[in-house]
N, C-alpha and C positions, 0 to 999 in steps of 0.2 A: 222604468219597469211598469207593467200593467198591474192594476189593483184588483185582486181576486177576492176580496172580502165579500162581494155580493153572492158568492156561491153558498155561503153559510145560510142565506135566506131560503134556500131550496133544499131541504133535507131529503125529500123523496125523489131524488133524481134517478133516471133510468141508467141502464148499463151503457147505452150509447153516449149518454151525456158524460158518464164517468170516463169513457174512453176519450171523448173530446177533451175532458179535463186533463187526462193523463197525457194526451197527445195534442199539444197546443197547435192552434191553427197558424197559417202563414202570417196573418196580421199580428198575432201575439209574438211570433218569432221576430218579426220586424221591430216590434216594440221593445223586445229584449235586446235585439242586436240593432242598434240605430245605424242609419245610413251614414255615408261619408259626410254629407252635408250637415246632418245633425251632430255628428262628431266634431265637425269644425266649429259649429255654434257653441257646443259645450266646452271645447278646448280653446282658450283664448289665443289670439294671434300674437305674433312677435311684437307688433306695435302696442297691443294692449298690455303685454307683459312689460314692455319698456315704460309704459305710463305708470304701472304699478311699482316697478322697480326702477327708480330714476338712475340715470348714468352718473358717473363720477363727476362730470362737468356740472350736471344739474345739482348734485349734492353740494358741490363747492359753491355754486351760486346761492343755494339756500343758506349755507354757512355765512356767506358774505352779507346776507340780509339780517343776520342775528346782531343785535346790539345790546341785549340784556342777557347776562350769563349767570350761571351758578359758579361761584368762585371755586377754583381748584383746591383740593385738599392740601396740596403742597404749599399753598399760599395761606389758607385759613389756619393751618397748624401753627403758624408763627404767632398769630394773634386772632383767635376765633371771635372774640367779642367785637372786633372792628368791622365784621361783615354780617353780623346777625342782629336784626331789629329787636329793640327792647319794648317799644310802645305801640307801634302801628305797622301793619302790613300794607304794602301797596303792590298790586299785581298778584299773580298766582302762586309764586314760589313759597310764600309763608302764610298764605291765606288759611285760616282755620286753626292756627296754632293757639293752644289754650291761653298762654300768657298775653296774647295780643287781642283777645276777644273784647275786653272792656272798651276799646276804641271803636268797635263796630257800630255802636249806637250813635256815636258822633258822626260817623260817615253818613249814616242815613239822615241825620239832621241836616247835613250839608246838602244832600240831594233835595230834601224837602224845601230848604231855603231857596235854592235856585228855581225849583218848580213854582213856588209861590211868588217869588220876586219877579220873575220874567214871564209868568203865565204859560209855562211850557210843561208838557206831560212827559212821562217816561218814554212814551212812544215816539215823541219828537226827537229825543236824544238817541233813541235806538235807530231811527231812520237815518240820522246823521252819521252814525258809525257803522251801519249795516254793511255798506259796500267795502269798507276797509278792514273788516274783521280778519280776513286771511292775512293781510299785511301786518296787522297787530299781532297775530299769532306767530308769524314768521320772525317778529322782533325777539321772541324768547327762544333761547337755546335750551334744548331738552325740556320742552313743554310737556307736562304730564298728559297722559291719554284722556284722563277724565275731563280736561279742558278742551282738548281737540275734538272729542266726541260729543260735547255739549256746548254748541255754539251760543245758545241763549244764555246759559250760565256765565260763559266767558264775557259776553257782551254786557250783561248786567254788572259784572265785576268791574269792567273798564269804566262804565258810567259812574258807579258809586264812588270808586277810588279816585276817578278824575275830578268829580265834584268836590270831594274832600280836599284834594290837593289844591285846587283852585281857590277854595274858601280860605285855606290856611295862608296862601300867598296874598290874597286880597286883604285879609285882616291885618297882615303886617303893614300894609300901606295906609290903612285908615283905622286908627285907634278910636274906638267909641264905646259907649255903654249900650249899644244896640242889643236887645234881648236875644236876637238871632245869632249874635256873635258867640264864639266858643268861650272867650275870656278864660283861657286855660291859665293855670298857675305857671309863672315864669320858668320854673324848673322843668315842668312838663313840656313846655315849648322847646326847651333845649334838647330834650330827648326826641321830640318829633323832628326837629331840624336835623338831628344826628341820623335818625332812621331814614329820612328822605335822601340822605347822601349815599346810602349803601347801594352797591351795584345790583345786588339781588332784589332790591326793593324799588326798582325803577319802573316808571310808567312811560310808554312811548309818548313823546310830546305831541304826536298826531292826535291822541285822545283829547288833550287839552285844547288843541286848535279847533277840532270839530265841535267840541262842546261850546266853546266861546262863539263860534260862528253861528250857532243856533240862536243865541241870545244877543247877538251884536250885529249892527248894521255895517261894521267895518269890513274891509277886504282881508283876504288871508295874510298878505304881507304885514299889514298893520297889527293883526292879531298875533302873529309870530313875534313881531317886535315887542308887543305888549307883554307876552309871556316871558320872553328873555329878560326884559327889564324887571319884571316881578321876581324872577328867580335870583338875579344878581343882587337886587336890593335886599332880598330876604337873607342873603348870606354875606354880602360885602358892603351893603349900605349905600354905596355911591356908584352910579352908572355914568356920570358926566364925562369920564375920560375913556370910556370904552367904545371903540369904533366898530366892534364886531357884533353889536347887540342885535342887528337885523338878520344875522345868519340863521338859516334853518338848522335845527339841531335834532339829535335823536331822543334825548331825555334830559332831565335836570342835571345829571352828572356831566353830560356832554356840553350843556350850556356853560357850566362853570369852567370846564376844561378850555373851551374856546375863548372864554373871557380872560383866561390867564395867559394866552399865547398870542404873540404879536401877529403872526401870519400863519398860513397853511404849512403843513409839514413838508419840508424839502430835504432831500438827501444831498449833502455836499459832494462835489465832484473831486474826490481825492481817494487815494488808496490808503487803507489803514495799515500802519506799521506797528511793530511790537512796542517801540518806544512811545507811541501815542497812548498806550494803556498804563502809563505810569500813574501812580496815585497822586492826587492833587496836593498842593502845598497848603499848610494851615495858614490862617490869617496872620498869626504872629511871625511865621517864617517869611511871609511876603512883606510884612512890615519891616522886618530886619533887612530885607532886600530893597528898602526905600520905596516900596509900592504903597500908595495911599488909597484909602477906601472912600467911596462916595455913594450916597443913595441915589438911585435912578428915579426920577419923578414919575416915569411911566412904569407901572407895576406889572409888566409882562415878564414871566419867568424865563423866557428865552432871549430877553433883551439884556444880556450881560455883555458889557463892552470893556475892553482894556485899551487905554490910550497910552501907547508906548512913549510918545513925546513928553507927556506930562507925568508918567508913572501912576496913572489913576485907573483903578478898577471900579467901574460903575455897576452896582447891583440893585435889583428891585427889592422892595420892602417885603419882609417875611413876618407875618403876624402869627404868633404862637398862642393859641387859646384852646378851649375844650374841644373844638371841632377840627383842629388842624390835623391831628393824627388820623381821624376817620376819613377826612376829606382826601388827604394825599394817598393813603393806603388804597382806598377804593378807586381813585383816579389811576393809580399805577396798575391795579388789577384790570381795569378797563383797557389800558394800553397793552397789557400783556395778552389779553384774551381777544380783543377786537381786531378784526382784519383791517389793515391799512390805517391804523389809528395813529401811528407815530409814537415817539418815545420822549416827548419834550418834558413831561412831568417827572418821569423816572430819571432822565438825564439831569434835570435841575436838582432833584433831591440828592443824587449821587455827587454832584458838583459841590453842593453846600456841605455835605458830609466831609468832603476833603478839606473844606475851609475851617470847619468847626470840630476840632479835635480835643480842645481843653476849655476850661472855664475862662482862661485868659482870652482865647479866641472869641468866645461868646460875648465877653465883656467889651472887647474892642468893637465888634460889630454892633452891639447895642448902643455904644457911645456915638457911633456914626449914624444912628437911626435906620440901619439896614434891617435889624431884627427888633421887633416889638413883642415883649412878653407880658402877659397879664400880671404876673407877680415879679418879673424882673430877675428871677432866679437863674443864674448862669448854669448851674449844674442841671437844672430841669431842661434847659435848652439843649445842652450837650446830649443828655439821655434821650430827649425827644427826637433829635436828628438821627441819633444812632439807631433808634427803634425803627424809624422810617426807612433807613437805608439798609436794613438787615436783608441779606441775600439779594441785594440789588447791585447791578454793575452798569457802568457807563457804556452805551452803545458805541462801538468803535467807528461807526459810520455816521454818527450824529454831529450836528453843528457844535453841540456843547463839548464833545470830545476834542474837536479841532480847536476850540477856544482854550480849553484846558492845556492842550499841547503847546500852544503859543505862549500861554502864561508860564508854564513850567520851563519852557526854553528861555524865556526872558529872565525868570528867576535864576536859572543856572548861569546865564551870562552875567547877571549882576553879582552873583555869588563869586564867580571866578574873578571878576573885576575887583571886587572887594578884597579877595585874597591876594590879588596882584598888588593892590594899593597898600595892604598891610605889609607884604613882603618888601615893596619898594620903600616904605617908610622905615622899616627895620634896617634894610640895606643902606638906606641913605644915612641913618643914624650911625650904623656901624662903619660905613665908608668914611664918614666925617671923622670919626674917632681914629680910624686907621690912617687917614690922610694927615690929621693933626699930629699923630705919633711919628709918622715918617718925617714930617717937616721939622718936628722937634729934634728928632735924631740927627737930621742933616745939619740943623743949626748947631747942635752940640758938637757934632763932629768937626764942623767948620771952626768953631771957637777953639776946640782943642788943638787943631792944626795951627791956628794962628798963635796960640800961646806957646807952642813948641818952637815955632819959627822965631817968635820974639825972644825966647830964651837963648836961642842960638845966636 
């Protein structure tokens, strides 16, 4: 529309001018009523509308790129403390929460340490991450608008949090009295390790890779391998037996998940039947069926093998400590919410819940070195496994379900064979008694007949 505010500057206008004002010219009419071309310019085309409103396929593709999630209320309601950080926030989800503010000064210390040590500026780190900011944003599901609309703030957050996480991982490798080291209280370190495990507190591993590439002469593959090794040593201590340490991962939680699994997720080629969903037998039940337990030296959770010829069930070691619950609950939340993530961790926890139903079961598996507990308390092990497996079910199409099905089938076969042996033993004993009685009766009858004949 035309701007007529200039008329106010001319208070002594003539009648003709007033008529012109009351009867707008053709030009003004055109300005009021735009042409078809102008209307097309003002009204976005279908292509532009499609760009603003992505199709279902594009939305699905965007969802597939998400790897860090806000945990569903249906999951957090079972154990809210397992998913909420206590000490430090990493990433945008919990940034700014009052109880996490004391750690912010240490995050900035970490950034200052890297800048001074490697002679790099904040601008150097920003340039390294600038091109991947959209990819980093896509990693987060339901990212708040305040981060989407403030690219610089999001980029700064990634750099500061990334430097803090790297410093924590490096300090675990080299203990020293360096004044630049955090030298946190051991109890505080446990809380930090705990918070880094949480799904809502993950940082894309791409951030760590880009930051290290700025200050390292190594190639990207070497840097990825280095980060994976740092993460696994931070939580498990030993990486010598892990063949998957060179894999590219999404974040710390994904690194740990891949380190626990023998190979990529595979769907077994079989049809699920109702009898496959039978509950697993306890360790004591299997022992009564003459099944022996052995610890598998390769601690991959999906490497559970039953050897029918020797009646041996080989299981990986399960360490129960202060981080076990947090680790497994967040791994299972990741499997539940992530696309094409697999269900190996969930299947393993459900399988172990079937084995450990009583304190006797826990004691048996501890004696075989399959379970290691910090305090050795059998009841704590039973309660811990029960808490992990709450509202969890075995995927009927998983390899673990197939293994449990074969194990249950073997158990039932052994049970029936044992019942048959018992029946056979009883019958054998009774048959012997019956046979002996019949023979005795025949002998007595024969003797009686002979006596009568003799008297005659």
